[in-house]
N, C-alpha and C positions, 0 to 999 in steps of 0.2 A: 957435758959432753960438749965436744966441739961441733961448729955447724961443718956440715958436709954438702957438696952439690958435686954429683956425677951423672952425666950424661952419656948414652951411649945409642947408636943407631944400628939396625940389622937390616941387610938388603938380601933380596932373594938370590939364590944360587944363580939361576939362569936369567939375569936382568935384562938382558937384549931380546931374549924369546919373550918375555912377559910384557915389554915395552911394545915390541911388535903386535901381540895379540891386542893390548890395549887400544893401540892405535885403531886396529882394524873394527875393535867394538866401537870407538868413537865414531868412525866413518859410518858404519850402519846405524848406530843411534842418531846420528844428525840426519841422515838419508830418510830413515823413518819419520823423523819429526817433520820434515819438510813435506813428504808424501801424505802425512796426517793432517797438516796445515790445507796443503791443496786439496785433498779431498773433502775436508770440512768445508772450505769455500765454495767448491764445487756443488756441495750439497745446499749449503745456504743461498747462493745466487742464482744456479743454473736450474738443478733438479734435484728434489729430496726423494731418494729411492732407499729403501730397508736394507737391499743388498749393499750398497754404498756406505750405510751406517754401520753394518756389520763390519764390513772390510776396514772402516776407519776405526772401529773400537779394538779390531785384532792389530792393527798398526799401531795403535797407541800403547796397547798391551805388550806387543812384542818391543817398543822401545822403551818401556820401563823395565822389562826383563834383559834388556841388553845393557842398560846402565847398571843394573844391578850386578850383574855377572862381570862386568867390565872392571867395576870396583873391588871384586874379588880377586883379580888378577895381578894387578900391578900396585903394590904398595910395600912399605917399609914399616917396621915397628920402631919405636923411640921407648927407650927406658930411662926416665929421670927419677934420680933419688935425692931428696933434699931433708937433710937432718930427721930420719927416721920416716918419711913419707914416700912412698914408691907410686909413680905414676907411670902407666903403660898406655902409650898413645898408637894408633894407627895412623899412618900418613899415606892417604891414596894419592896417587898420580904425583907425590912429593909436593903437593900444595894444600889438600884438606886434611885436617887433623880430626881424629874421632878417639874420643875416650874408651878404652877398653875396660880397664880397672884401675882403682885408686885404693891402696889400703896403707896402713898404718904398720910400724913396726912390730907392735904389741899384738897385732892379729896373726902373726906368722907362726904357724906351728911346726912345720918341719922344711928344711932346705936340702937338697941334693942333687946327685947325677941322674940324667935320665938313664932309662934303662937298668937300674938298678934293682935290687928286690923289694925295698920299699916302696920305689915308684910304680912297679908292676902291682903290687897289693893295692896301691891308693888308686890307681888308674882302672881297677875291675871293681872298685866299689861304686854302686849304681847311686848312690846319693851324693856322691862327688861331682860337683860340675867342673868340665875341663875348659880351659881357656888356652888356645893355641896363640900366645903372644909371640909368634915368630911368622916370617912370610912364606917358610918351608914346613909343610905340614907336620913332619916325623924328622927333625934333623938327627944326624948320626951323634954330634956332640952337643950337649947342651945341659942346663940344670931345669930343675922342677921348685917350686914353691907351694906350699901346701898353706892355704888361708882360710880362718874361720873368719867371716865377716858378718856380721848381724844374725849369726846362727845358720849361716849357709857356707857350706866346705867348698872351696875353689882349688882346683889342681892347676895351676899356672905353668905352662910349658914354656920356657925361655931360651933363648938362643944367645945369651951374653957371655961377657968375659967373665972370669973368676973375680976380677976387682970389684964387680958390682956386687957380687955375692958377698966378699968381705967387708964393704960397708953395710950392708944388710944385716950380717950376723952381728957386727960391731954394735948395733943399736938394739938388736933383739937377744943377744946373749948366745953363747957356744952350745946352749943346751938344745937349739933347734936344727942343728946340724945332724944328720941322719947316722947312725951307727957305723955303717959299713962305706962311708964316704972315704976315699982314697984321694 
């Protein structure tokens, strides 16, 4: 087989809105961090009070939650195919990269379009773990890849171009393409 390198990145539909929400989350995060530091300094140097300690703990907890939800809002997904190996990476704020899943071509069981009969049947199976490898929760157009990795079944919902799947099918064989694929 020949060596193949194919990369693709998918952005959310409403990118400007998500960036605005991410900036708002960031402002609240940094404001809560500053408030937590100031309260901690007040407690250590001026007066220790259990009410201030509880308030400080609530502010620290809220800053953790704000950061968590901010990372869920503004991200894109990179699909990288390198000679039989597929890497799906979540890129938060276009800076930090987080691995979603890595799988080999021999672990792929089925490939097809979203919202087909096979996809509906697989998505209703309780033992299958769903991975939304798209910044849009349920895209109208897209593909799925059904993978069995170390005994665990994954249904990966992707919003990639068909060219990506052509490279994947070239390494897995045409037998993985679903029967009702058009």
